C-alpha positions in Angstrom: 0.0 0.0 0.0 1.2 3.5 -0.8 2.5 5.5 2.2 -0.2 7.6 3.9 0.0 11.3 3.8 -2.4 14.3 4.4 -3.8 16.4 1.6 -4.9 20.0 2.5 -7.4 21.6 0.1 -8.0 25.3 0.7 -11.1 27.2 -0.5 -13.1 30.3 0.5 -16.6 31.7 0.0 -17.9 32.3 -3.5 -15.4 29.9 -5.2 -17.4 26.7 -5.2 -17.4 26.5 -9.0 -13.6 26.8 -9.1 -13.2 24.0 -6.6 -15.5 21.7 -8.5 -13.5 22.1 -11.7 -10.2 21.7 -9.8 -11.4 18.6 -8.0 -11.8 16.7 -11.3 -8.0 16.8 -11.8 -7.2 16.3 -8.1 -9.2 13.1 -7.7 -7.6 11.7 -10.8 -4.2 12.0 -9.1 -5.3 11.1 -5.6 -7.7 8.2 -6.3 -5.2 5.4 -6.1 -3.1 6.9 -3.2 -3.6 6.1 0.5 -4.2 9.6 2.0 -6.2 11.6 4.5 -8.1 14.5 3.0 -8.6 17.8 5.0 -10.8 20.6 3.5 -10.1 24.0 4.9 -12.9 26.6 4.3 -12.7 30.3 4.9 -16.2 31.7 5.0 -19.6 30.2 4.0 -19.8 27.8 1.1 -22.5 25.6 -0.4 -22.4 22.3 1.5 -22.6 20.4 -1.8 -18.9 21.2 -2.1 -18.1 19.2 1.0 -20.1 16.3 -0.4 -18.1 16.5 -3.6 -14.7 16.5 -1.9 -15.7 13.8 0.7 -13.0 15.0 3.2 -12.0 13.1 6.2 -11.9 16.4 8.1 -13.4 19.8 7.6 -12.1 22.9 9.3 -14.1 26.1 8.6 -14.2 29.7 9.6 -17.9 30.5 9.3 -17.1 34.2 9.3 -14.2 34.7 7.0 -10.9 35.3 8.8 -8.3 35.3 5.9 -6.1 32.8 4.2 -3.4 32.7 6.9 -5.8 31.9 9.7 -7.3 29.1 7.5 -3.8 27.7 6.9 -3.1 27.7 10.6 -6.3 25.9 11.3 -5.6 23.2 8.8 -1.9 22.8 9.5 -2.7 22.1 13.2 -4.6 19.0 12.0 -1.9 17.4 9.9 -0.4 14.3 11.4 1.8 13.1 8.6 5.4 13.9 8.0 4.6 15.4 4.6 1.4 16.9 3.2 0.1 18.0 -0.2 -0.9 21.7 -0.6 -3.8 22.3 -3.0 -5.9 25.4 -3.5 -9.3 25.6 -5.2 -8.2 27.0 -8.5 -5.6 24.7 -10.1 -5.6 21.9 -12.6 -3.1 19.1 -12.1 -1.7 17.8 -15.3 -0.4 14.3 -16.0 3.1 15.3 -14.9 2.0 15.6 -11.2 3.0 12.5 -9.3 2.6 13.0 -5.5 4.8 10.1 -4.4 7.7 11.6 -6.4 7.4 14.8 -4.3 7.4 12.8 -1.1 10.4 10.8 -2.2 12.3 14.1 -3.0 11.7 15.5 0.5 12.6 12.2 2.0 15.9 12.3 0.3 16.6 16.0 1.1 16.1 16.7 4.8 16.7 20.4 4.5 14.1 21.0 1.8 10.8 22.4 3.0 8.8 22.2 -0.2 8.9 20.8 -3.7 6.3 22.2 -6.1 5.0 21.8 -9.6 5.4 24.7 -12.0 2.8 26.7 -13.9 5.6 28.1 -16.1 7.6 26.2 -18.7 10.4 26.2 -19.3 11.9 27.4 -16.1 14.0 30.5 -16.0 17.8 30.7 -15.6 17.2 31.9 -12.1 15.8 28.5 -11.1 19.2 26.9 -10.9 19.6 23.1 -11.1 19.7 21.3 -7.8 19.6 17.7 -9.1 18.4 16.0 -12.3 14.8 17.2 -12.8 14.9 19.5 -9.8 15.6 23.2 -9.6 15.9 25.8 -6.9 12.7 27.9 -6.7 13.9 31.4 -7.4 10.6 32.8 -6.2 11.0 31.1 -2.9 8.0 29.5 -1.1 4.9 29.2 -3.1 1.3 28.2 -2.3 1.1 26.6 -5.8 0.5 22.8 -5.8 3.3 21.2 -3.8 4.4 18.7 -1.2 5.6 20.3 2.1 7.5 19.1 5.1 5.0 19.4 8.0 7.1 20.3 11.1 9.4 22.5 9.2 6.5 24.5 7.7 4.9 24.8 11.2 8.2 26.5 12.2 7.8 28.8 9.3 4.3 29.8 10.2 5.4 30.6 13.8 7.8 33.0 12.1 4.9 34.4 10.1 2.8 34.9 13.2 5.7 36.8 14.9 6.5 38.9 11.9 5.6 42.6 11.8 2.0 43.0 10.6 1.6 44.8 7.3 -0.2 45.1 3.9 2.6 45.9 1.6 2.6 43.8 -1.6 5.7 41.7 -2.1 6.7 42.1 1.5 3.9 41.2 3.9 2.2 38.3 2.1 2.7 35.0 3.9 4.6 33.6 0.9 7.0 36.5 1.0 7.6 36.0 4.8 8.0 32.3 4.4 10.5 32.9 1.6 12.6 35.2 3.9 12.4 32.6 6.7 13.4 29.7 4.4 16.5 31.6 3.2 17.6 32.7 6.7 17.2 29.2 8.0 18.8 27.6 4.9 15.6 25.7 4.1 15.3 24.9 0.4 12.2 25.5 -1.7 12.5 23.4 -4.9 10.5 23.0 -8.1 10.2 20.1 -10.5 11.5 20.8 -14.0 8.4 20.7 -16.1 10.3 20.6 -19.4 8.5 22.5 -22.1 5.0 22.1 -20.8 3.6 23.3 -17.4 2.8 20.7 -14.9 -0.1 22.6 -13.4 -2.5 25.3 -14.7 -4.1 28.2 -12.8 -7.8 28.7 -13.5 -8.7 31.3 -10.9 -7.6 34.6 -12.3 -11.1 36.0 -12.8 -12.2 35.1 -9.3 -9.0 36.0 -7.4 -9.6 37.4 -4.0 -8.0 40.6 -2.7 -4.3 40.1 -1.7 -5.1 41.7 1.7 -6.5 38.3 2.7 -3.0 36.8 2.3 -1.2 39.6 4.3 0.2 39.4 7.8 -2.0 42.3 8.7 -5.0 39.9 8.5 -3.8 38.2 11.6 -4.6 41.3 13.5 -7.6 42.9 11.7 -9.7 41.7 8.9 -9.5 43.6 5.5 -12.3 46.1 5.0 -12.2 46.1 1.3 -11.9 43.5 -1.5 -9.7 45.8 -3.5 -6.0 45.9 -4.7 -3.4 48.2 -3.3 -3.5 46.7 0.2 -7.2 47.7 0.7 -6.9 51.2 -0.6 -9.3 52.2 -3.4 -7.5 52.5 -6.8 -6.3 55.9 -7.9 -8.2 57.6 -10.7 -5.3 57.1 -13.1 -5.4 53.4 -12.3 -9.1 53.2 -13.1 -8.6 54.9 -16.5 -5.6 52.6 -17.3 -7.9 49.7 -16.5 -10.5 51.0 -19.0 -7.8 50.8 -21.7 -6.7 47.3 -20.7 -10.3 46.0 -20.5 -11.1 47.4 -23.9 -8.1 45.6 -25.5 -8.9 42.4 -23.6 -12.6 42.6 -24.5 -11.8 42.9 -28.2 -9.4 40.0 -28.0 -11.8 37.7 -26.2 -14.7 38.7 -28.6 -12.8 37.5 -31.6 -11.1 34.5 -30.1 -14.4 33.0 -28.6 -15.7 32.5 -32.2 -13.1 29.7 -32.7 -11.9 28.7 -29.2 -13.9 26.9 -26.5 -11.5 28.1 -23.8 -12.1 31.7 -24.9 -15.8 31.2 -25.0 -15.7 29.8 -21.5 -13.8 32.9 -20.4 -16.4 35.2 -22.1 -19.2 33.3 -20.4 -17.6 33.8 -17.0 -17.1 37.5 -17.7 -20.8 37.8 -18.5 -21.8 35.8 -15.4 -19.7 38.1 -13.3 -21.2 41.2 -14.9 -24.7 39.9 -14.4 -23.9 39.3 -10.7 -22.6 42.9 -10.4 -25.7 44.2 -12.2 -27.9 42.3 -9.9 -26.1 43.7 -6.8 -26.6 47.2 -8.2 -30.3 46.7 -8.9 -30.9 44.8 -5.6 -32.0 41.7 -7.5 -30.7 38.5 -9.1 -29.6 38.2 -12.7 -28.6 34.7 -13.9 -26.6 33.7 -16.9 -27.2 30.3 -18.3 -25.5 28.4 -21.1 
Protein backbone atom coordinates (compact mmCIF):
# COMPACT_ATOMS: atom_id res chain seq x y z
CA UNK A 1 0.00 0.00 0.00
CA UNK A 2 1.21 3.52 -0.77
CA UNK A 3 2.45 5.51 2.23
CA UNK A 4 -0.23 7.58 3.91
CA UNK A 5 -0.04 11.35 3.75
CA UNK A 6 -2.39 14.26 4.35
CA UNK A 7 -3.83 16.44 1.61
CA UNK A 8 -4.86 20.01 2.48
CA UNK A 9 -7.39 21.58 0.12
CA UNK A 10 -8.03 25.29 0.67
CA UNK A 11 -11.08 27.21 -0.47
CA UNK A 12 -13.12 30.26 0.54
CA UNK A 13 -16.57 31.66 0.00
CA UNK A 14 -17.89 32.30 -3.53
CA UNK A 15 -15.41 29.91 -5.17
CA UNK A 16 -17.42 26.68 -5.23
CA UNK A 17 -17.38 26.54 -9.03
CA UNK A 18 -13.62 26.78 -9.13
CA UNK A 19 -13.17 24.00 -6.61
CA UNK A 20 -15.54 21.71 -8.50
CA UNK A 21 -13.46 22.14 -11.66
CA UNK A 22 -10.18 21.70 -9.83
CA UNK A 23 -11.45 18.61 -8.03
CA UNK A 24 -11.81 16.67 -11.28
CA UNK A 25 -8.04 16.82 -11.76
CA UNK A 26 -7.25 16.34 -8.06
CA UNK A 27 -9.20 13.12 -7.66
CA UNK A 28 -7.62 11.70 -10.81
CA UNK A 29 -4.21 12.05 -9.15
CA UNK A 30 -5.30 11.09 -5.61
CA UNK A 31 -7.70 8.23 -6.30
CA UNK A 32 -5.16 5.41 -6.10
CA UNK A 33 -3.14 6.90 -3.23
CA UNK A 34 -3.62 6.14 0.47
CA UNK A 35 -4.18 9.57 2.01
CA UNK A 36 -6.22 11.58 4.50
CA UNK A 37 -8.13 14.52 3.04
CA UNK A 38 -8.56 17.82 4.95
CA UNK A 39 -10.79 20.55 3.52
CA UNK A 40 -10.10 24.04 4.91
CA UNK A 41 -12.87 26.58 4.27
CA UNK A 42 -12.71 30.32 4.92
CA UNK A 43 -16.25 31.71 5.04
CA UNK A 44 -19.58 30.21 4.04
CA UNK A 45 -19.83 27.82 1.09
CA UNK A 46 -22.47 25.60 -0.44
CA UNK A 47 -22.44 22.34 1.51
CA UNK A 48 -22.55 20.41 -1.76
CA UNK A 49 -18.87 21.22 -2.10
CA UNK A 50 -18.14 19.18 1.04
CA UNK A 51 -20.12 16.26 -0.36
CA UNK A 52 -18.14 16.49 -3.59
CA UNK A 53 -14.72 16.47 -1.93
CA UNK A 54 -15.65 13.82 0.68
CA UNK A 55 -13.00 15.02 3.16
CA UNK A 56 -11.98 13.06 6.22
CA UNK A 57 -11.88 16.35 8.15
CA UNK A 58 -13.39 19.79 7.59
CA UNK A 59 -12.11 22.92 9.31
CA UNK A 60 -14.10 26.08 8.65
CA UNK A 61 -14.22 29.71 9.64
CA UNK A 62 -17.94 30.46 9.26
CA UNK A 63 -17.07 34.16 9.32
CA UNK A 64 -14.17 34.75 6.99
CA UNK A 65 -10.86 35.32 8.78
CA UNK A 66 -8.33 35.30 5.92
CA UNK A 67 -6.10 32.75 4.25
CA UNK A 68 -3.36 32.70 6.89
CA UNK A 69 -5.83 31.87 9.66
CA UNK A 70 -7.31 29.14 7.48
CA UNK A 71 -3.84 27.69 6.88
CA UNK A 72 -3.06 27.70 10.60
CA UNK A 73 -6.34 25.88 11.30
CA UNK A 74 -5.57 23.18 8.75
CA UNK A 75 -1.88 22.81 9.53
CA UNK A 76 -2.72 22.05 13.16
CA UNK A 77 -4.65 18.97 12.00
CA UNK A 78 -1.89 17.41 9.89
CA UNK A 79 -0.41 14.28 11.42
CA UNK A 80 1.77 13.05 8.55
CA UNK A 81 5.44 13.91 7.96
CA UNK A 82 4.63 15.41 4.57
CA UNK A 83 1.43 16.90 3.18
CA UNK A 84 0.13 18.02 -0.19
CA UNK A 85 -0.88 21.68 -0.56
CA UNK A 86 -3.77 22.27 -2.97
CA UNK A 87 -5.86 25.38 -3.53
CA UNK A 88 -9.27 25.58 -5.20
CA UNK A 89 -8.15 27.04 -8.52
CA UNK A 90 -5.61 24.70 -10.08
CA UNK A 91 -5.60 21.91 -12.63
CA UNK A 92 -3.07 19.13 -12.08
CA UNK A 93 -1.70 17.78 -15.34
CA UNK A 94 -0.37 14.28 -15.98
CA UNK A 95 3.14 15.28 -14.87
CA UNK A 96 2.03 15.58 -11.23
CA UNK A 97 3.04 12.50 -9.25
CA UNK A 98 2.57 12.98 -5.53
CA UNK A 99 4.80 10.11 -4.44
CA UNK A 100 7.70 11.62 -6.40
CA UNK A 101 7.36 14.76 -4.28
CA UNK A 102 7.36 12.77 -1.06
CA UNK A 103 10.41 10.83 -2.22
CA UNK A 104 12.29 14.05 -3.03
CA UNK A 105 11.68 15.50 0.45
CA UNK A 106 12.56 12.18 2.05
CA UNK A 107 15.95 12.29 0.32
CA UNK A 108 16.63 15.95 1.12
CA UNK A 109 16.09 16.67 4.85
CA UNK A 110 16.73 20.44 4.54
CA UNK A 111 14.09 20.95 1.85
CA UNK A 112 10.80 22.40 3.05
CA UNK A 113 8.84 22.20 -0.22
CA UNK A 114 8.90 20.84 -3.74
CA UNK A 115 6.26 22.21 -6.07
CA UNK A 116 5.01 21.79 -9.61
CA UNK A 117 5.40 24.69 -12.02
CA UNK A 118 2.77 26.65 -13.95
CA UNK A 119 5.58 28.10 -16.08
CA UNK A 120 7.59 26.24 -18.69
CA UNK A 121 10.41 26.20 -19.34
CA UNK A 122 11.90 27.40 -16.06
CA UNK A 123 14.03 30.54 -16.00
CA UNK A 124 17.81 30.66 -15.59
CA UNK A 125 17.24 31.95 -12.05
CA UNK A 126 15.79 28.55 -11.12
CA UNK A 127 19.17 26.88 -10.89
CA UNK A 128 19.57 23.12 -11.10
CA UNK A 129 19.75 21.29 -7.77
CA UNK A 130 19.61 17.73 -9.11
CA UNK A 131 18.39 16.03 -12.29
CA UNK A 132 14.78 17.15 -12.81
CA UNK A 133 14.85 19.47 -9.78
CA UNK A 134 15.55 23.18 -9.59
CA UNK A 135 15.90 25.82 -6.90
CA UNK A 136 12.70 27.88 -6.68
CA UNK A 137 13.89 31.40 -7.38
CA UNK A 138 10.56 32.85 -6.20
CA UNK A 139 10.97 31.08 -2.86
CA UNK A 140 8.02 29.53 -1.06
CA UNK A 141 4.85 29.24 -3.12
CA UNK A 142 1.29 28.19 -2.32
CA UNK A 143 1.08 26.56 -5.75
CA UNK A 144 0.45 22.77 -5.80
CA UNK A 145 3.28 21.19 -3.84
CA UNK A 146 4.43 18.69 -1.23
CA UNK A 147 5.58 20.27 2.05
CA UNK A 148 7.47 19.05 5.15
CA UNK A 149 5.00 19.42 8.01
CA UNK A 150 7.08 20.26 11.08
CA UNK A 151 9.42 22.52 9.17
CA UNK A 152 6.53 24.50 7.73
CA UNK A 153 4.94 24.79 11.16
CA UNK A 154 8.17 26.49 12.23
CA UNK A 155 7.83 28.78 9.25
CA UNK A 156 4.31 29.82 10.21
CA UNK A 157 5.44 30.57 13.76
CA UNK A 158 7.81 33.01 12.07
CA UNK A 159 4.88 34.42 10.05
CA UNK A 160 2.83 34.92 13.23
CA UNK A 161 5.74 36.76 14.90
CA UNK A 162 6.52 38.92 11.86
CA UNK A 163 5.58 42.63 11.80
CA UNK A 164 2.01 43.02 10.57
CA UNK A 165 1.62 44.81 7.27
CA UNK A 166 -0.20 45.06 3.94
CA UNK A 167 2.65 45.85 1.56
CA UNK A 168 2.57 43.81 -1.62
CA UNK A 169 5.69 41.73 -2.13
CA UNK A 170 6.70 42.12 1.53
CA UNK A 171 3.89 41.17 3.91
CA UNK A 172 2.23 38.32 2.06
CA UNK A 173 2.68 35.02 3.89
CA UNK A 174 4.57 33.59 0.89
CA UNK A 175 7.00 36.54 1.05
CA UNK A 176 7.55 36.05 4.77
CA UNK A 177 8.02 32.29 4.40
CA UNK A 178 10.53 32.92 1.63
CA UNK A 179 12.60 35.15 3.90
CA UNK A 180 12.36 32.58 6.68
CA UNK A 181 13.43 29.71 4.44
CA UNK A 182 16.47 31.61 3.21
CA UNK A 183 17.63 32.71 6.66
CA UNK A 184 17.17 29.15 7.99
CA UNK A 185 18.78 27.59 4.88
CA UNK A 186 15.61 25.70 4.06
CA UNK A 187 15.33 24.93 0.36
CA UNK A 188 12.19 25.49 -1.70
CA UNK A 189 12.47 23.40 -4.87
CA UNK A 190 10.49 23.01 -8.08
CA UNK A 191 10.19 20.08 -10.47
CA UNK A 192 11.53 20.79 -13.96
CA UNK A 193 8.38 20.74 -16.15
CA UNK A 194 10.30 20.64 -19.41
CA UNK A 195 8.49 22.54 -22.12
CA UNK A 196 4.96 22.06 -20.78
CA UNK A 197 3.55 23.34 -17.44
CA UNK A 198 2.80 20.67 -14.86
CA UNK A 199 -0.13 22.63 -13.40
CA UNK A 200 -2.52 25.28 -14.70
CA UNK A 201 -4.06 28.17 -12.79
CA UNK A 202 -7.77 28.70 -13.46
CA UNK A 203 -8.73 31.29 -10.86
CA UNK A 204 -7.56 34.61 -12.26
CA UNK A 205 -11.06 35.98 -12.80
CA UNK A 206 -12.22 35.05 -9.30
CA UNK A 207 -9.04 35.96 -7.43
CA UNK A 208 -9.59 37.44 -3.98
CA UNK A 209 -7.96 40.61 -2.72
CA UNK A 210 -4.33 40.14 -1.71
CA UNK A 211 -5.08 41.67 1.70
CA UNK A 212 -6.51 38.29 2.72
CA UNK A 213 -2.99 36.84 2.30
CA UNK A 214 -1.20 39.57 4.26
CA UNK A 215 0.21 39.37 7.78
CA UNK A 216 -2.03 42.30 8.74
CA UNK A 217 -5.02 39.95 8.45
CA UNK A 218 -3.80 38.18 11.60
CA UNK A 219 -4.64 41.33 13.54
CA UNK A 220 -7.59 42.90 11.72
CA UNK A 221 -9.73 41.71 8.85
CA UNK A 222 -9.51 43.57 5.53
CA UNK A 223 -12.27 46.12 5.05
CA UNK A 224 -12.18 46.10 1.26
CA UNK A 225 -11.86 43.47 -1.47
CA UNK A 226 -9.68 45.80 -3.51
CA UNK A 227 -6.04 45.85 -4.67
CA UNK A 228 -3.41 48.22 -3.26
CA UNK A 229 -3.53 46.72 0.23
CA UNK A 230 -7.18 47.66 0.71
CA UNK A 231 -6.92 51.24 -0.59
CA UNK A 232 -9.28 52.23 -3.43
CA UNK A 233 -7.51 52.46 -6.81
CA UNK A 234 -6.34 55.91 -7.87
CA UNK A 235 -8.22 57.63 -10.70
CA UNK A 236 -5.33 57.09 -13.13
CA UNK A 237 -5.43 53.36 -12.33
CA UNK A 238 -9.12 53.23 -13.15
CA UNK A 239 -8.58 54.93 -16.54
CA UNK A 240 -5.64 52.62 -17.25
CA UNK A 241 -7.94 49.69 -16.47
CA UNK A 242 -10.48 51.01 -19.03
CA UNK A 243 -7.78 50.80 -21.71
CA UNK A 244 -6.69 47.32 -20.68
CA UNK A 245 -10.26 46.03 -20.45
CA UNK A 246 -11.09 47.43 -23.90
CA UNK A 247 -8.13 45.62 -25.47
CA UNK A 248 -8.87 42.41 -23.59
CA UNK A 249 -12.56 42.56 -24.51
CA UNK A 250 -11.78 42.92 -28.21
CA UNK A 251 -9.38 39.98 -28.05
CA UNK A 252 -11.81 37.70 -26.23
CA UNK A 253 -14.68 38.67 -28.56
CA UNK A 254 -12.78 37.54 -31.62
CA UNK A 255 -11.13 34.46 -30.10
CA UNK A 256 -14.35 33.03 -28.63
CA UNK A 257 -15.67 32.50 -32.17
CA UNK A 258 -13.12 29.71 -32.66
CA UNK A 259 -11.92 28.70 -29.18
CA UNK A 260 -13.92 26.85 -26.52
CA UNK A 261 -11.53 28.10 -23.83
CA UNK A 262 -12.06 31.72 -24.94
CA UNK A 263 -15.81 31.17 -25.01
CA UNK A 264 -15.68 29.81 -21.47
CA UNK A 265 -13.81 32.94 -20.36
CA UNK A 266 -16.37 35.16 -22.13
CA UNK A 267 -19.18 33.28 -20.42
CA UNK A 268 -17.58 33.76 -17.00
CA UNK A 269 -17.12 37.48 -17.69
CA UNK A 270 -20.82 37.78 -18.54
CA UNK A 271 -21.78 35.82 -15.43
CA UNK A 272 -19.66 38.14 -13.29
CA UNK A 273 -21.15 41.23 -14.94
CA UNK A 274 -24.68 39.94 -14.38
CA UNK A 275 -23.86 39.35 -10.73
CA UNK A 276 -22.60 42.92 -10.38
CA UNK A 277 -25.69 44.25 -12.18
CA UNK A 278 -27.92 42.27 -9.85
CA UNK A 279 -26.12 43.71 -6.83
CA UNK A 280 -26.57 47.25 -8.16
CA UNK A 281 -30.26 46.67 -8.87
CA UNK A 282 -30.90 44.83 -5.64
CA UNK A 283 -32.02 41.71 -7.50
CA UNK A 284 -30.69 38.54 -9.07
CA UNK A 285 -29.57 38.15 -12.66
CA UNK A 286 -28.58 34.71 -13.87
CA UNK A 287 -26.57 33.71 -16.91
CA UNK A 288 -27.25 30.26 -18.29
CA UNK A 289 -25.51 28.39 -21.07
